[in-house]
SERO-4910 file (N, C-alpha, C, O; in steps of 0.05 Angstrom, whole numbers):
BEGIN
 pado doro    nc1    nc2    nc3   cac1   cac2   cac3    cc1    cc2    cc3    oc1    oc2    oc3
  Met    A  -1445    908   -635  -1436    891   -623  -1452    863   -614  -1475    863   -605
  Asp    A  -1444    851   -615  -1456    824   -617  -1461    814   -586  -1440    815   -573
  Asp    A  -1484    803   -570  -1491    801   -552  -1492    770   -546  -1496    759   -524
  Asp    A  -1487    760   -566  -1495    730   -566  -1474    714   -553  -1451    721   -557
  Pro    A  -1479    698   -540  -1457    679   -525  -1442    656   -551  -1453    645   -570
  Arg    A  -1416    656   -544  -1402    643   -562  -1418    613   -577  -1425    610   -601
  Glu    A  -1421    601   -561  -1437    575   -562  -1463    574   -576  -1470    552   -584
  Leu    A  -1481    597   -579  -1494    602   -591  -1493    620   -638  -1507    626   -657
  Arg    A  -1463    621   -627  -1460    630   -650  -1455    602   -673  -1448    580   -667
  Asp    A  -1460    612   -697  -1451    588   -720  -1437    606   -733  -1447    622   -749
  Asp    A  -1406    603   -724  -1385    616   -748  -1368    592   -759  -1349    597   -774
  Gly    A  -1375    560   -750  -1360    542   -762  -1335    539   -755  -1317    531   -769
  Phe    A  -1335    547   -724  -1305    544   -715  -1318    519   -691  -1341    518   -683
  Asp    A  -1300    505   -685  -1310    483   -664  -1294    484   -634  -1273    471   -628
  Asp    A  -1301    493   -626  -1281    494   -595  -1275    471   -581  -1258    474   -564
  Asp    A  -1288    441   -584  -1281    419   -583  -1256    414   -602  -1235    402   -594
  Leu    A  -1259    422   -623  -1235    413   -640  -1207    434   -631  -1183    431   -636
  Leu    A  -1218    452   -618  -1194    467   -610  -1177    463   -581  -1156    474   -577
  Glu    A  -1190    448   -562  -1181    437   -546  -1173    408   -545  -1163    398   -526
  Glu    A  -1181    394   -572  -1169    368   -572  -1139    376   -584  -1120    366   -572
  Leu    A  -1133    395   -610  -1109    397   -620  -1094    416   -586  -1081    397   -577
  Glu    A  -1093    427   -576  -1084    440   -545  -1077    412   -534  -1054    407   -526
  Ser    A  -1095    394   -534  -1087    369   -506  -1065    362   -525  -1041    363   -517
  Ala    A  -1071    355   -549  -1053    334   -565  -1020    351   -566   -998    338   -566
  Asn    A  -1023    380   -566   -996    387   -571   -982    383   -545   -959    374   -547
  Arg    A   -992    388   -521   -983    382   -493   -979    354   -488   -960    350   -472
  Phe    A   -996    328   -499   -987    302   -498   -957    304   -511   -937    301   -497
  Glu    A   -955    311   -539   -935    301   -552   -906    322   -541   -882    315   -541
  Arg    A   -918    345   -534   -889    359   -519   -880    332   -496   -861    317   -496
  Arg    A   -901    335   -479   -891    315   -457   -881    289   -464   -863    282   -448
  Arg    A   -886    272   -481   -880    250   -493   -851    253   -507   -836    233   -509
  Arg    A   -843    278   -515   -821    286   -526   -798    289   -502   -775    280   -505
  Val    A   -807    303   -475   -793    303   -459   -783    280   -443   -759    276   -438
  Met    A   -807    261   -433   -802    241   -425   -781    222   -439   -765    209   -426
  Lys    A   -783    224   -468   -766    205   -480   -730    215   -480   -709    203   -483
  Trp    A   -735    241   -474   -703    243   -471   -695    246   -451   -670    247   -450
  Val    A   -712    247   -423   -708    242   -396   -700    218   -389   -682    214   -372
  Ser    A   -713    196   -405   -712    169   -398   -686    154   -415   -676    132   -409
  Ile    A   -677    171   -437   -649    169   -457   -634    173   -433   -624    155   -419
  Ala    A   -631    203   -426   -610    214   -408   -603    191   -387   -582    178   -385
  Thr    A   -628    191   -372   -627    169   -347   -610    140   -350   -598    130   -331
  Met    A   -611    129   -378   -606    105   -383   -567    109   -388   -549     93   -383
  Val    A   -567    133   -400   -537    140   -411   -526    139   -376   -510    122   -367
  Ala    A   -538    161   -359   -527    159   -337   -521    134   -316   -505    134   -298
  Met    A   -537    115   -323   -540     88   -308   -513     69   -322   -496     57   -309
  Val    A   -516     71   -349   -492     53   -360   -467     68   -364   -447     54   -361
  Val    A   -464     89   -371   -428     96   -378   -419     89   -348   -409     67   -346
  Pro    A   -423    107   -321   -403     95   -299   -397     64   -301   -374     58   -297
  Gly    A   -417     43   -307   -407     22   -307   -387      7   -331   -372    -12   -327
  Val    A   -393     19   -354   -372     13   -376   -348     28   -364   -327     16   -361
  Leu    A   -350     51   -359   -321     65   -354   -302     45   -328   -278     45   -326
  Thr    A   -319     32   -313   -309     22   -283   -297     -3   -297   -274    -10   -291
  Thr    A   -313    -16   -315   -303    -40   -321   -286    -47   -342   -280    -70   -347
  Val    A   -274    -19   -362   -256    -23   -366   -230    -12   -357   -208    -18   -366
  Gly    A   -234      4   -336   -209     13   -319   -202    -13   -302   -179    -19   -299
  Ile    A   -222    -27   -290   -214    -53   -281   -193    -70   -295   -172    -79   -286
  Ala    A   -206    -74   -324   -186    -94   -343   -167    -83   -351   -150   -100   -357
  Gln    A   -160    -58   -354   -132    -53   -363   -119    -51   -339    -98    -62   -343
  Ser    A   -121    -40   -310   -111    -51   -286    -98    -79   -286    -74    -84   -283
  Thr    A   -119    -96   -291   -116   -128   -290    -95   -135   -310    -76   -151   -307
  Ala    A   -101   -120   -331    -84   -134   -355    -52   -119   -353    -34   -133   -361
  Ala    A    -47    -97   -344    -23    -81   -331     -7   -100   -312     16   -108   -317
  Arg    A    -23   -106   -291     -9   -124   -272     -1   -156   -280     20   -166   -271
  Ser    A    -19   -169   -297    -12   -191   -310      9   -191   -326     26   -209   -324
  Cys    A     12   -167   -347     27   -171   -368     57   -164   -351     78   -173   -359
  Arg    A     55   -148   -330     83   -144   -321     89   -167   -308    113   -170   -309
  Leu    A     73   -193   -289     88   -215   -286     92   -231   -302    113   -244   -298
  Ala    A     79   -236   -324     92   -249   -354    114   -238   -361    130   -256   -363
  Val    A    126   -212   -367    146   -194   -371    169   -207   -358    189   -218   -368
  Asp    A    159   -202   -325    181   -210   -308    191   -232   -309    214   -235   -302
  Leu    A    175   -253   -319    186   -284   -320    198   -291   -349    216   -307   -349
  Ala    A    189   -280   -371    202   -282   -395    227   -266   -400    245   -274   -413
  Ala    A    227   -243   -388    254   -225   -396    267   -216   -358    273   -231   -339
  Ser    A    266   -195   -359    276   -187   -340    266   -167   -321    246   -161   -332
  Glu    A    267   -155   -302    255   -142   -290    250   -114   -297    230   -100   -293
  Arg    A    274   -107   -310    281    -83   -318    265    -75   -347    264    -52   -354
  Thr    A    254    -96   -360    243    -97   -389    216    -80   -382    200    -85   -364
  Thr    A    215    -67   -394    186    -52   -402    160    -61   -410    156    -56   -434
  Ala    A    142    -72   -398    115    -85   -402     99    -63   -416    104    -40   -410
  Arg    A     79    -69   -435     62    -61   -445     35    -78   -451     33    -96   -468
  Ala    A     15    -69   -435     -9    -86   -446    -28    -69   -463    -28    -44   -459
  Ala    A    -40    -79   -479    -60    -67   -507    -76    -80   -517    -70   -102   -526
  Phe    A   -101    -71   -517   -124    -79   -524   -120    -85   -557   -108    -68   -569
  Glu    A   -129   -108   -576   -120   -105   -603   -143   -117   -616   -151   -137   -605
  Phe    A   -156   -111   -636   -175   -119   -654   -168   -129   -681   -184   -130   -699
  Ser    A   -143   -135   -681   -129   -140   -709   -143   -163   -723   -154   -160   -745
  Ser    A   -141   -184   -711   -143   -205   -719   -157   -231   -695   -154   -228   -671
  Leu    A   -168   -248   -704   -186   -267   -686   -168   -275   -666   -173   -277   -642
  Glu    A   -142   -280   -677   -129   -299   -660   -116   -287   -638   -108   -301   -619
  Thr    A   -113   -261   -640   -104   -241   -625   -118   -219   -609   -110   -199   -596
  Leu    A   -147   -229   -616   -167   -210   -606   -174   -205   -578   -189   -222   -569
  Gly    A   -164   -182   -559   -162   -178   -537   -140   -170   -518   -123   -156   -529
  Trp    A   -136   -173   -499   -114   -161   -484    -87   -176   -493    -89   -201   -494
  Asn    A    -65   -165   -499    -44   -176   -509    -15   -162   -494    -11   -138   -501
  Cys    A     -1   -169   -481     21   -168   -468     48   -166   -484     58   -187   -493
  Tyr    A     59   -146   -487     85   -144   -495    109   -134   -481    106   -116   -465
  Ala    A    133   -143   -486    158   -134   -475    179   -115   -495    194   -124   -513
  Val    A    175    -87   -484    198    -69   -500    220    -70   -504    230    -63   -482
  Thr    A    237    -75   -518    263    -83   -514    274    -61   -539    259    -49   -555
  Ala    A    307    -61   -537    316    -38   -553    311    -51   -580    309    -34   -597
  Ser    A    307    -73   -588    299    -84   -614    276    -84   -623    272    -89   -647
  Gly    A    255    -78   -607    229    -70   -617    216    -83   -588    226    -86   -566
  Glu    A    185    -91   -600    165   -108   -584    168   -131   -588    177   -136   -610
  Val    A    163   -152   -570    155   -177   -576    132   -183   -555    131   -175   -532
  Arg    A    112   -200   -568     92   -204   -556    101   -229   -532    118   -245   -539
  Val    A     91   -231   -514    101   -245   -490     69   -265   -485     68   -289   -491
  Ala    A     59   -259   -481     32   -268   -475      3   -257   -483      1   -233   -482
  Met    A    -18   -270   -491    -45   -263   -489    -59   -267   -461    -59   -284   -443
  Leu    A    -70   -244   -465    -88   -248   -432   -117   -251   -444   -135   -250   -427
  Gly    A   -124   -253   -466   -160   -255   -467   -174   -230   -469   -165   -207   -467
  Leu    A   -202   -238   -472   -220   -213   -476   -220   -205   -448   -219   -181   -444
  Ile    A   -222   -219   -429   -230   -215   -397   -197   -220   -388   -185   -241   -387
  Pro    A   -188   -196   -381   -153   -208   -369   -154   -211   -344   -165   -196   -328
  Gly    A   -139   -233   -339   -134   -249   -309   -108   -263   -303    -99   -268   -326
  Pro    A    -98   -269   -293    -73   -277   -286    -58   -288   -316    -74   -293   -334
  Pro    A    -33   -291   -319    -23   -306   -343    -20   -334   -340    -22   -343   -317
  Arg    A    -15   -348   -358     -5   -374   -350     23   -376   -353     36   -380   -374
  Leu    A     32   -373   -326     60   -374   -324     76   -398   -329     92   -398   -311
  Thr    A     79   -413   -342     95   -434   -347    125   -431   -357    131   -426   -380
  Pro    A    142   -433   -338    169   -429   -341    175   -445   -369    161   -464   -377
  Ser    A    195   -436   -382    210   -450   -404    231   -474   -389    238   -468   -366
  Val    A    240   -498   -399    252   -511   -379    273   -525   -404    263   -541   -420
  Ala    A    299   -516   -406    318   -522   -421    327   -551   -414    330   -557   -390
  Ser    A    331   -571   -432    341   -592   -425    366   -596   -440    380   -616   -436
***
């Protein structure tokens, strides 16, 4: 049995190195946990705002489209608002009147929907 304290033995093992490795592992674990907590926090802050904005835009587009279809066609005609990416000319919210023969675009409401430009057509 060896009665020498560990500090006096020369076994080639450095206790300071072991402590550095343990603290580095603890630091790395803490860094990973903090990274995921911050990502989850940012997502929790951004997602409700995005969902609220999309919901408000969709509701506004539907109301504006209903107004535009009522002016362009009759009140019985079905209105449909859709966000489209198809081309640069029609990028954003578009309003369609759904008829028996198909859909007819009535108005372009833009990227941020607002009241449609309601200018009645004047027949001369």
